[in-house]
VOGU-3710 file (C-alpha; in Angstrom, 3 decimals, decimal comma):
1> mqlkmgiayl> 1,255/28,158/-8,603  1,913/24,189/-8,153  -0,817/22,814/-6,121  0,687/20,675/-3,578  -1,029/17,677/-1,164  1,599/17,613/2,410  2,800/15,077/5,036  -0,891/15,625/6,884  -2,437/13,249/4,348  -0,724/10,112/6,530
11> mlsvasyvay> -2,372/10,999/9,438  -5,920/11,954/7,028  -6,811/7,972/6,622  -6,338/7,509/10,422  -7,944/10,491/11,681  -11,309/10,105/9,408  -12,521/7,811/12,079  -9,606/8,551/15,313  -9,567/11,424/17,813  -7,206/11,806/19,753
21> grevgsslia> -7,850/13,981/22,476  -6,014/15,766/25,887  -5,840/13,529/28,167  -4,183/15,088/31,394  -0,781/15,451/31,412  -0,755/15,123/27,184  1,735/17,814/26,453  3,937/15,335/24,461  0,941/14,638/22,115  0,327/18,831/22,049
31> eleameqpgd> 4,223/18,828/21,232  4,512/15,822/18,485  1,590/17,779/15,817  3,313/21,119/17,016  6,268/19,558/15,564  4,048/18,065/12,268  3,658/21,536/11,018  6,070/22,842/8,128  8,821/25,387/8,726  11,919/26,586/8,630
41> gqdgwdrial> 12,831/24,626/5,331  12,471/21,549/6,707  11,109/18,483/5,005  8,925/15,785/5,912  11,256/13,563/6,267  13,636/15,977/8,627  10,027/16,634/10,759  9,687/13,482/11,348  13,498/12,221/12,600  12,821/15,015/15,312
51> mrshyeader> 9,699/14,256/16,205  10,928/10,453/17,044  13,988/11,998/18,677  11,653/14,805/20,989  9,237/10,983/21,402  12,209/8,873/22,651  13,281/11,332/24,784  10,068/11,448/26,773  10,915/9,981/30,279  7,453/7,969/30,171
61> vrksaigcrt> 8,366/6,728/26,403  12,052/5,445/28,160  10,257/3,712/31,057  7,680/2,189/28,601  10,707/0,526/26,535  12,543/-0,723/29,549  8,459/-3,020/30,246  5,348/-1,510/29,760  3,962/-3,111/32,787  5,805/-1,243/35,085
71> lakehrqvvf> 4,733/1,811/33,150  2,191/3,988/35,811  -1,262/3,720/34,579  -1,644/7,503/34,260  1,199/8,038/32,134  -0,130/4,508/29,650  -2,553/6,437/27,311  -0,645/9,558/26,869  2,434/7,153/25,796  -0,066/4,997/23,735
81> natskmdaye> -1,269/7,834/22,011  2,038/9,402/21,467  3,439/5,836/19,987  -0,297/5,448/17,642  1,200/9,347/16,066  4,618/8,004/15,620  3,704/4,913/13,887  1,179/6,423/11,407  4,764/8,027/9,942  7,009/5,071/10,569
91> rdpvllrrmr> 5,829/0,905/10,630  8,634/0,562/13,534  7,932/-3,026/14,671  9,459/-1,655/18,027  6,426/0,541/17,847  3,715/-1,905/17,187  5,331/-3,636/19,737  4,907/-1,278/22,198  1,281/-0,632/21,406  0,453/-4,345/22,251
101> cllrqmqrdg> 1,908/-3,964/25,808  0,164/-0,902/26,652  -3,003/-1,744/25,193  -3,151/-4,984/26,761  -2,362/-3,248/30,153  -5,160/-0,694/29,731  -7,374/-3,553/28,975  -6,681/-4,864/32,329  -6,710/-1,851/33,817  -10,015/-0,924/32,308
111> sasrrnhlqm> -8,697/2,316/31,061  -8,439/1,159/27,200  -10,609/3,449/25,039  -12,913/2,885/21,704  -10,285/4,958/20,581  -7,135/3,133/21,458  -8,789/0,490/19,919  -9,104/2,349/16,470  -5,539/3,597/16,642  -4,589/-0,318/17,044
121> haafvsrgrf> -6,671/-1,477/14,327  -5,547/1,567/12,434  -1,495/0,210/13,388  -2,658/-3,236/11,662  -4,132/-1,985/8,655  -0,950/0,344/8,028  1,050/-3,151/7,657  -1,410/-5,325/5,487  -2,226/-7,402/8,897  -5,859/-7,591/7,869
131> neanrlriak> -6,175/-10,702/10,090  -5,231/-9,347/13,086  -7,404/-5,965/12,620  -10,682/-8,101/11,978  -10,396/-10,211/14,968  -10,012/-7,165/16,724  -12,750/-5,778/14,834  -15,088/-8,664/16,006  -13,373/-8,813/19,603  -14,414/-5,205/20,041
141> emsvpllpgi> -17,686/-4,886/18,038  -15,888/-1,604/16,265  -17,779/-0,245/13,699  -14,930/-0,285/10,536  -15,818/-1,912/7,133  -14,299/-6,205/7,456  -11,054/-6,024/5,204  -10,457/-8,463/2,470  -8,277/-11,613/2,918  -4,926/-11,683/1,513
151> rgakrhtrqv> -4,125/-14,314/-0,783  -0,464/-14,745/-2,043  3,309/-15,025/-0,534  5,297/-12,418/1,040  8,241/-11,506/-1,290  11,108/-9,165/-1,025  9,773/-7,040/-3,915  7,525/-3,666/-3,841  4,652/-5,537/-3,822  1,061/-4,293/-4,054
161> lwldeeghad> -2,667/-5,528/-3,338  -4,940/-6,039/-6,363  -8,903/-6,004/-4,792  -11,162/-8,299/-6,802  -14,808/-7,622/-6,690  -15,353/-10,621/-4,467  -13,564/-9,244/-0,987  -10,370/-10,545/-1,738  -6,638/-9,023/-2,135  -3,940/-10,849/-3,739
171> rvtlpmsgwr> -0,602/-9,489/-3,041  1,067/-9,652/-6,197  5,016/-8,056/-7,407  5,056/-4,442/-9,179  6,500/-4,849/-12,414  9,527/-3,028/-12,103  11,929/-4,111/-15,971  12,326/-1,372/-18,496  10,699/2,414/-17,974  8,108/3,143/-15,542
181> iialvhpycs> 6,378/5,970/-13,687  4,924/5,006/-10,106  2,058/7,231/-9,289  1,552/7,359/-5,918  -1,787/8,747/-5,211  -4,633/8,475/-2,329  -8,602/8,421/-2,843  -8,723/10,736/-0,188  -6,592/13,576/-1,796  -8,440/16,211/-4,136
191> ywrkalvdia> -5,213/16,544/-6,020  -5,333/13,081/-6,432  -8,638/12,560/-8,335  -7,978/15,600/-10,103  -4,556/13,830/-11,550  -6,343/10,803/-12,265  -9,224/11,844/-14,557  -7,306/13,755/-16,287  -4,257/10,990/-16,496  -7,623/8,548/-17,725
201> dsralvgmqg> -9,083/11,043/-20,373  -6,580/13,564/-21,798  -5,502/13,098/-25,050  -2,392/14,739/-24,412  -1,653/11,950/-21,505  -2,852/9,251/-23,446  0,536/8,303/-24,330  1,811/8,036/-21,751  -0,733/5,177/-19,986  1,480/2,627/-20,970
211> yvqlvvpsgg> 4,021/3,783/-18,544  1,812/4,434/-15,239  1,851/2,319/-11,999  -0,815/3,927/-9,792  -0,085/3,145/-5,936  -1,816/4,095/-2,803  0,294/4,561/0,016  -0,403/2,203/2,800  -2,428/3,783/5,444  -4,412/3,407/8,890
221> vlpqheissw> -7,826/2,759/6,484  -7,693/0,730/3,446  -9,970/2,597/0,571  -11,550/-0,226/-0,657  -14,719/1,237/-1,777  -12,815/4,153/-3,783  -10,465/1,243/-5,212  -12,411/-0,887/-6,276  -15,002/1,618/-7,836  -12,044/3,129/-9,381
231> nrahrdmplh> -11,406/-0,118/-11,434  -14,514/-1,067/-12,251  -14,632/2,028/-14,073  -10,809/1,785/-15,597  -9,996/-1,500/-15,997  -6,945/-0,910/-18,341  -5,410/1,618/-15,479  -6,453/-0,459/-12,093  -5,586/1,169/-8,712  -3,331/-1,262/-6,104
241> slqystlwap> -2,908/-0,585/-2,755  0,836/-0,560/-1,206  2,315/-3,649/0,539  4,619/-1,454/2,629  8,092/-2,897/3,021  11,823/-1,248/3,316  11,994/-1,461/-0,567  9,349/1,176/-0,419  11,321/3,456/1,967  13,255/4,973/-0,844
251> lnllqtpvfh> 10,386/6,311/-2,319  8,190/9,405/-1,148  5,430/8,080/0,199  4,773/11,258/2,491  2,826/13,562/0,147  0,216/12,504/-2,945  0,346/12,544/-6,077  3,994/12,092/-6,260  5,209/10,760/-8,734  8,578/8,794/-10,227
261> lmhngvrvdt> 10,205/7,844/-13,093  11,620/4,310/-12,752  14,410/2,384/-14,858  14,443/-1,305/-13,573  13,230/-0,972/-10,183  15,621/2,713/-9,628  14,424/5,666/-9,257  15,492/8,316/-12,000  13,287/11,252/-10,691  10,264/12,576/-9,266
271> svgwtgtgee> 7,370/15,198/-9,617  5,262/16,290/-7,050  1,680/17,952/-6,887  -0,653/18,225/-9,735  -1,017/21,737/-11,304  -3,937/20,317/-14,089  -1,814/20,894/-17,036  0,214/17,164/-16,808  3,230/18,946/-16,860  4,525/16,799/-14,035
281> llrlyrqipr> 3,880/13,462/-15,476  5,133/14,961/-19,334  8,594/16,098/-17,974  9,234/12,439/-16,761  7,674/10,782/-20,058  9,791/12,812/-22,050  13,144/11,594/-20,536  11,699/8,033/-21,881  13,616/7,342/-24,688  11,490/6,804/-27,785
291> svegarq> 12,738/4,040/-29,030  11,306/2,430/-26,121  7,984/0,646/-26,472  5,314/1,575/-23,500  6,066/-0,872/-20,440  2,252/-2,442/-20,043  1,417/-3,361/-16,927
//
């Protein structure tokens, strides 16, 4: 049986320190959570599309879209929590603006909670807005790690963060020329940890290591310690943190581990999960022409 880590992993990075709770009248949250569950043969993207449609159809959400300042105080928590849940799946600027506006209103009326500030912090982190996340952390005395300063310009490329040992993060472009295997992995996924150990240590897989690019999808928490620890022990196979942009959208960011065979930046094939034999990677590796030299990072 193939071992898989499904759509729930995306929420893990936020849920690790955010509990959504159940405010009075918050059935919208319960409905969205029910729609998250796999079923009826739907893939992750189908479920997200249905969740977004259900979210946008809610009367309170529609009112907040017109102007969150006019939304009744008793509805602000419900809409904020539902917007935060959708934002964990979709990096939509509309959702971020709505969260900002609602949080300001809740801060003014005194209803903003520690959980709300954690949710806002997670929205900043998932977009790589570390300076804004750090400012919120200081202003609200939040018990979350200080995030590194990001160096380097944003470019219209598939960018990642390289975390150094001095607490900085360099924004770099992931090489796309030739044949590559992008491995989307996550430190909080047990299958990921097994896969990485196998990739790094297995003699059967050593030949493909020069093709593999290890990338951690962006989420509400940056696993700094886990990434740095791995990179210290495996300098020839570093982990990078994904910097989300629309160029990453065609790749499956909802599951880990996922392996994408790429040729000059275009996806050729995909394998999902890890059984321990390495067949998921070997199947992709066999498609690379043998005359091609390993594309070192």
